[in-house]
C-alpha positions in Angstrom: 7.8 11.5 -8.6 7.7 8.0 -7.1 5.4 7.7 -4.1 7.0 5.3 -1.6 4.7 3.5 0.9 5.8 1.5 3.9 3.3 -0.9 5.6 4.4 -1.8 9.1 3.3 -4.9 11.0 4.8 -6.8 14.0 5.4 -10.1 12.1 5.9 -11.1 8.5 3.0 -13.4 8.8 0.6 -10.5 8.9 2.1 -8.9 5.8 1.7 -12.2 3.9 -1.7 -13.5 5.1 -3.5 -10.3 6.0 -2.1 -7.7 3.6 -0.4 -9.3 0.6 -3.3 -8.8 -1.8 -3.7 -5.2 -0.6 0.0 -4.5 -1.1 -0.1 -5.9 -4.6 -3.2 -3.8 -5.4 -1.4 -0.6 -4.1 1.6 -1.5 -6.2 -0.6 -1.9 -9.3 -2.0 1.6 -8.5 1.4 3.0 -9.1 2.9 3.2 -5.6 6.3 1.7 -4.6 5.5 -0.6 -1.6 7.8 -1.9 1.1 6.8 -4.2 4.0 8.4 -3.7 7.4 8.2 -6.3 10.2 10.3 -8.6 12.3 12.1 -11.2 10.1 10.5 -14.5 9.5 9.8 -17.4 7.2 7.1 -15.6 5.2 9.5 -12.9 3.8 10.4 -14.9 0.7 6.7 -15.2 -0.3 6.4 -11.4 0.0 9.5 -10.9 -2.2 8.3 -13.5 -4.7 5.3 -11.2 -5.3 7.5 -8.1 -5.7 7.1 -6.7 -2.2 10.4 -5.5 -0.8 10.9 -6.3 2.9 12.9 -4.5 5.6 13.5 -6.4 8.9 13.0 -4.5 12.2 13.3 -6.2 15.6 9.6 -5.9 16.6 8.1 -8.2 19.3 4.5 -9.0 20.0 4.9 -8.9 23.8 5.1 -5.7 25.8 8.9 -5.4 26.2 9.9 -1.8 27.1 13.7 -2.0 26.3 13.2 -4.0 23.2 10.3 -1.7 22.1 12.6 1.4 22.6 15.2 -0.3 20.4 12.6 -1.0 17.8 11.4 2.6 17.9 14.9 3.8 17.2 15.4 1.3 14.4 12.1 2.3 12.8 13.2 6.0 13.0 16.5 5.2 11.3 14.8 3.2 8.6 12.2 6.0 7.9 15.0 8.7 7.8 17.1 6.6 5.4 14.2 5.5 3.1 12.3 8.7 3.1 8.9 7.1 2.6 6.1 9.4 1.5 3.5 7.3 3.4 3.9 5.2 6.4 0.9 2.9 7.0 0.9 0.9 10.2 -1.2 -2.1 11.3 -1.9 -3.8 14.7 -1.4 -2.1 18.1 2.3 -2.1 18.6 3.3 -0.8 15.1 0.4 1.6 15.4 2.2 3.2 18.3 5.9 2.7 17.6 5.7 3.0 13.8 3.6 6.2 13.8 5.8 7.8 16.5 8.9 7.0 14.5 7.4 8.2 11.3 6.5 11.6 12.9 9.9 11.9 14.4 11.5 11.1 11.0 9.3 13.7 9.2 7.3 11.3 7.1 4.7 13.5 5.2 1.7 11.1 5.5 1.2 8.8 8.5 -1.8 6.4 8.7 -3.0 3.5 10.8 -5.4 0.7 10.2 -7.2 -0.5 13.3 -7.6 -4.3 13.1 -9.2 -4.4 16.5 -8.5 -2.7 19.8 -6.5 -4.8 22.3 -8.6 -3.5 25.2 -12.1 -4.7 25.8 -14.9 -4.4 28.3 -14.0 -7.6 30.2 -10.4 -6.4 30.9 -9.4 -5.1 34.4 -10.1 -1.3 34.5 -6.5 -0.2 35.1 -5.2 -2.4 32.3 -8.0 -1.1 30.0 -7.1 2.5 30.8 -3.5 1.8 30.0 -4.2 0.5 26.6 -6.7 3.2 25.8 -4.0 5.8 26.7 -1.6 4.1 24.3 -4.2 4.3 21.6 -4.7 8.0 22.2 -1.0 8.6 22.0 -0.8 6.7 18.7 -3.8 8.5 17.3 -2.2 11.9 17.8 0.4 10.8 15.3 -2.1 9.9 12.6 -3.2 11.9 9.6 -5.9 9.3 9.2 -7.1 6.2 11.0 -8.9 3.5 9.0 -11.1 1.2 11.1 -12.1 -2.2 9.8 -15.0 -2.3 12.3 -17.8 0.2 12.7 -18.0 -0.7 16.4 -14.3 0.1 16.8 -14.8 3.5 15.0 -17.6 4.4 17.4 -15.5 3.2 20.4 -12.5 5.4 19.2 -14.7 8.5 19.1 -16.6 7.8 22.3 -13.4 7.2 24.3 -11.8 10.3 22.9 -9.0 8.2 21.2 -9.4 10.5 18.1 -11.8 13.0 16.7 -14.5 11.8 14.3 -13.0 13.7 11.3 -9.7 11.8 11.6 -11.2 8.3 11.5 -12.8 6.5 8.5 -14.6 3.2 8.1 -12.5 0.9 6.0 -14.3 -2.5 6.4 -12.6 -5.8 5.8 -12.6 -8.1 2.9 -11.4 -11.4 1.4 -10.7 -12.7 -2.1 -14.3 -14.0 -2.9 -13.1 -15.5 -6.1 -10.6 -17.7 -4.3 -13.1 -18.6 -1.5 -15.8 -20.1 -3.8 -17.1 -23.6 -3.2 -17.9 -24.0 -6.9 -14.2 -24.2 -7.6 -13.6 -27.2 -5.3 -13.2 -30.7 -6.9 -15.4 -33.1 -4.8 -13.0 -36.0 -5.6 -10.0 -34.0 -4.3 -12.0 -33.1 -1.2 -12.8 -36.8 -0.5 -9.1 -37.6 -0.8 -8.1 -34.7 1.5 -10.6 -35.8 4.1 -9.1 -39.3 4.1 -5.5 -37.9 4.3 -6.3 -35.8 7.3 -8.0 -38.7 9.1 -11.5 -37.2 9.3 -13.9 -40.1 10.0 -16.1 -40.9 7.0 -19.7 -39.7 7.3 -19.1 -37.7 10.5 -20.1 -34.0 10.6 -17.1 -31.6 10.9 -17.0 -28.5 13.1 -14.1 -26.3 12.1 -12.0 -23.7 13.8 -9.4 -21.5 12.1 -7.0 -19.3 14.0 -4.1 -19.1 16.4 -4.1 -21.7 19.1 -4.5 -19.4 22.1 -7.0 -19.4 24.9 -8.6 -16.1 24.0 -9.8 -17.6 20.7 -12.2 -19.7 22.8 -10.7 -23.0 21.5 -11.1 -24.8 24.9 -14.7 -23.7 25.1 -15.3 -25.0 21.6 -13.6 -28.3 22.4 -15.8 -28.7 25.5 -18.9 -27.8 23.5 -18.0 -30.4 20.9 -17.8 -33.0 23.6 -21.3 -32.0 24.7 -22.6 -32.2 21.2 -21.2 -35.7 20.7 -22.8 -36.9 23.9 -26.2 -35.8 22.7 -26.1 -35.9 18.9 -23.6 -38.6 18.1 -20.1 -38.7 16.6 -18.7 -35.3 15.4 -15.2 -34.2 14.5 -13.4 -31.0 15.3 -11.0 -29.8 12.6 -8.5 -27.3 14.0 -6.6 -25.2 11.4 -3.8 -23.0 12.8 -0.5 -23.1 14.6 0.5 -22.9 18.2 1.3 -19.2 19.1 4.2 -19.8 21.4 4.9 -16.1 21.9 1.6 -15.7 23.8 1.2 -16.5 27.5 -2.2 -18.3 26.8 -0.7 -20.5 24.0 -2.5 -23.9 23.7 -1.1 -27.2 22.4 -3.1 -29.8 20.5 -2.9 -31.9 23.6 -4.7 -29.2 25.6 -7.5 -29.0 23.1 -7.9 -32.8 22.8 -8.1 -33.1 26.5 -11.0 -30.6 26.6 -12.8 -32.4 23.8 -12.7 -35.8 25.6 -13.6 -38.6 23.3 -14.5 -36.4 20.3 -12.2 -36.7 17.4 -9.9 -33.7 16.9 -7.9 -33.3 13.8 -5.1 -30.7 13.9 -4.2 -29.5 10.4 -1.6 -26.9 11.4 -1.0 -23.8 9.2 -2.3 -24.4 5.7 -2.1 -22.8 2.3 -5.2 -24.6 0.9 -7.7 -22.7 3.0 -10.7 -23.0 0.6 -10.3 -26.8 0.8 -10.2 -26.6 4.6 -13.5 -24.7 4.8 -15.1 -27.0 2.2 -14.5 -29.9 4.6 -16.6 -28.1 7.3 -20.3 -28.5 8.0 -20.1 -25.6 10.6 -17.4 -23.0 11.3 -17.0 -21.8 14.9 -15.1 -18.9 16.4 -16.0 -18.5 20.1 -13.3 -15.7 20.5 -13.1 -13.4 23.5 -12.2 -10.4 21.4 -11.9 -9.6 17.7 -11.4 -6.7 15.3 -13.1 -7.8 12.2 -12.1 -11.5 11.8 -11.3 -12.9 8.4 -12.1 -16.5 9.1 -15.9 -16.1 9.4 -15.9 -14.1 6.2 -14.0 -16.8 4.4 -16.3 -19.5 5.8 -19.3 -17.5 4.7 -17.9 -17.1 1.2 -17.5 -20.9 1.1 -21.1 -21.4 2.1 -20.4 -22.6 5.6 -22.7 -21.4 8.4 -20.9 -19.8 11.3 -21.3 -19.9 15.1 -19.3 -17.0 16.7 -19.2 -15.1 20.0 -21.5 -12.1 20.4 -18.6 -9.7 20.7 -17.3 -6.6 18.8 -16.1 -7.6 15.3 -17.7 -11.0 15.2 -21.1 -9.2 15.1 -20.0 -7.5 11.8 -18.9 -10.7 10.1 -22.0 -12.8 11.2 -25.6 -11.6 11.2 -27.5 -13.7 13.7 -30.1 -15.9 12.0 -28.8 -15.1 8.5 -25.3 -16.5 7.9 -24.9 -17.9 11.4 -25.6 -17.7 15.1 -24.2 -15.5 17.8 -23.6 -17.0 21.3 -22.6 -15.4 24.6 -19.0 -15.1 25.7 -17.4 -18.2 27.3 -20.9 -19.9 27.4 -20.1 -23.5 26.6 -23.6 -24.8 27.0 -25.0 -22.1 24.7 -22.3 -22.8 22.1 -23.1 -26.5 22.2 -26.8 -25.8 21.8 -26.1 -23.6 18.7 -23.8 -26.2 17.1 -26.4 -29.0 17.8 -29.2 -26.9 16.4 -27.4 -26.5 13.1 -26.3 -30.1 13.0 -29.9 -31.3 13.5 -31.5 -29.0 10.9 -30.1 -29.6 7.4 -32.4 -27.0 5.9 -31.3 -24.3 8.3 -27.7 -25.1 7.8 -28.1 -25.0 4.0 -30.0 -21.7 4.1 -27.4 -20.1 6.3 -24.7 -21.4 4.0 -26.4 -19.9 0.9 -27.0 -16.6 2.7 -23.3 -16.6 3.8 -22.2 -16.6 0.2 -24.6 -13.8 -0.6 -23.3 -11.7 2.4 -19.7 -12.3 1.3 -20.3 -11.1 -2.2 -22.3 -8.1 -1.0 -20.1 -6.9 1.8 -16.7 -8.8 2.0 -15.1 -8.2 -1.4 -11.6 -7.1 -0.7 -11.4 -5.1 -3.9 -13.7 -2.5 -2.3 -11.3 -2.2 0.7 -8.3 -1.8 -1.6 -10.0 1.1 -3.4 -10.8 2.8 -0.1 -7.2 2.6 0.9 -5.9 4.0 -2.4 -8.6 6.7 -2.3 -7.4 7.7 1.1 -3.8 7.9 -0.1 -4.8 10.2 -3.0 -6.8 12.5 -0.8 -4.1 12.8 1.9 -1.4 13.4 -0.7 -3.5 16.1 -2.3 -4.1 17.8 1.1 -0.3 17.8 1.7 0.3 19.3 -1.8 2.1 16.1 -2.9 1.5 14.3 -6.2 -0.2 10.9 -6.4 0.3 8.3 -9.2 -1.7 9.4 -12.2 -3.3 6.1 -13.2 -4.0 2.7 -11.6 -3.7 -0.7 -13.3 -6.0 -3.6 -12.9 -5.5 -5.0 -9.4 -3.1 -8.0 -9.4 -5.6 -10.2 -7.5 -8.2 -9.8 -10.3 -5.7 -11.1 -12.9 -4.8 -14.2 -10.9 
């Protein structure tokens, strides 16, 4: 019997950049995998890797009528396709996808928490609303996988779900791809020149969506402070403008906050190991996170990290080991942390070395994939359904 699995996200970009290696690993374990999301430019890349895609009109904004249509569309897809497992990701698919799967009679329904939308700095009424949505979604779950241990504790403490229905998954990256020893220094020098990074100037890097809640404006202001005290520095910004979000930022917004400091906007890139290799420090002063990938990738590349002391970031960065934690929205403290690392070559090198060790110990994505596959096998057994009998070598290990 073929075990058919659907992974549901809001946008195709999540399927490609967050989940593709996981989907390939699940395929290699004998499952037939389909990705479901809104249509987009990343679908061909999924299909090139053998992941079938079904388009559903999901939006990232709260749009009640459109969300109702998406729920109906998901229900019809699940009824037609008769998946054995529906596995959802991110808040909106976690609610709509799981509801539709239950209504369609899908045997196994799972959700991965990549970070709760609500947080302690949100207005109380708004926070209660999102907690209520999470509780409704959790009632549809056979199992919830949490990337973050803090999110797991939060889910239990707020009665989103009982402890026995949630499991720590962790998060991971391809530590073989993100390895500085694989970078050609001559190529890196050419890339630096191509991007317009000034020669001999330290580079502070940011990777993520260009939205206010990622703390990019605070970072730009901190870089301006650092330049006034330390000397010339450059801010390398990797990521695209997220125009669907109300707090979207443009490169012009960020450059204005950085003043006279050099800002280089690289956009969305496929050569991410090279991008990290250009950085002397990685910074993510985000307001909220689940378990962010960028600090893990930076650590694997031996780049010390400065991140906000918030849920999720605290799991990627251990203060004083592979980086520094700074208070939320504290520009002065952020500037002080960046300057401290820039002025202390030994500390920067030690944290970079420790980052690689932390990544190898804790952030290997293969461990995450095996936990997901193990959860599938257990749930199928509990439902009296067969699981694939053998698993091949994960595709990412053969690359």
